[in-house]
C-alpha distance (Angstrom), angle and dihedral (degrees) to the residues before:
residue distance angle dihedral
M1 . . .
K2 3.80 . .
L3 3.79 111.4 .
Y4 3.79 125.0 168.3
V5 3.80 137.5 -169.0
G6 3.81 108.0 -85.0
D7 3.81 96.4 30.1
I8 3.80 114.6 134.9
V9 3.80 113.3 -142.9
E10 3.80 134.2 -175.1
L11 3.80 115.4 -138.6
K12 3.80 127.2 -150.4
K13 3.81 94.2 -120.4
P14 3.80 122.2 45.6
H15 3.80 124.0 -122.4
P16 3.85 113.8 -104.9
C17 3.83 88.7 -102.0
G18 3.82 89.2 62.4
G19 3.81 99.7 -106.0
N20 3.79 121.9 120.2
S21 3.82 102.3 -177.6
F22 3.79 119.3 91.4
T23 3.81 135.1 -177.1
I24 3.81 118.4 -137.4
L25 3.81 110.7 -125.5
R26 3.83 101.0 171.5
T27 3.79 133.5 18.2
G28 3.79 134.2 -161.7
M29 3.79 130.6 83.5
D30 3.81 87.5 -30.7
F31 3.79 122.9 39.0
R32 3.78 128.7 -150.6
I33 3.78 110.9 -150.9
K34 3.81 130.6 -179.6
C35 3.79 125.2 -145.5
N36 3.80 107.7 -123.7
T37 3.82 91.6 -147.8
C38 3.83 104.2 50.7
Q39 3.85 100.5 11.8
T40 3.84 93.1 -125.1
Q41 3.81 113.7 155.1
I42 3.80 119.5 -137.2
W43 3.81 131.3 -170.1
I44 3.82 113.4 -143.6
N45 3.80 131.4 166.1
R46 3.81 121.6 -115.1
P47 3.85 99.8 -108.4
K48 3.83 92.6 50.9
L49 3.81 93.0 46.5
E50 3.82 94.3 47.4
K51 3.81 89.4 50.1
R52 3.83 93.1 49.6
I53 3.82 98.7 46.8
K54 3.80 112.6 109.2
K55 3.82 96.2 -179.7
I56 3.79 142.9 -26.6
L57 3.81 108.6 -108.7
S58 3.80 98.9 -174.5
A59 3.79 125.6 11.2
E60 3.81 124.7 -157.2
N61 3.77 115.1 -152.6
P62 3.83 115.3 -131.6
């Protein structure tokens, strides 16, 4: 799955704050994503993130 810095993704499960849209801040084997509701940053590995993505809301081209 092609994911780039700046993409906004919707995950299957919401964050504890209630938001379910996240912005990708760093890519690679591990991703750093930021909750768009509470601004909390989360580190998650690629297989877990790809499994949890419901849809890509906004895609940034490289």
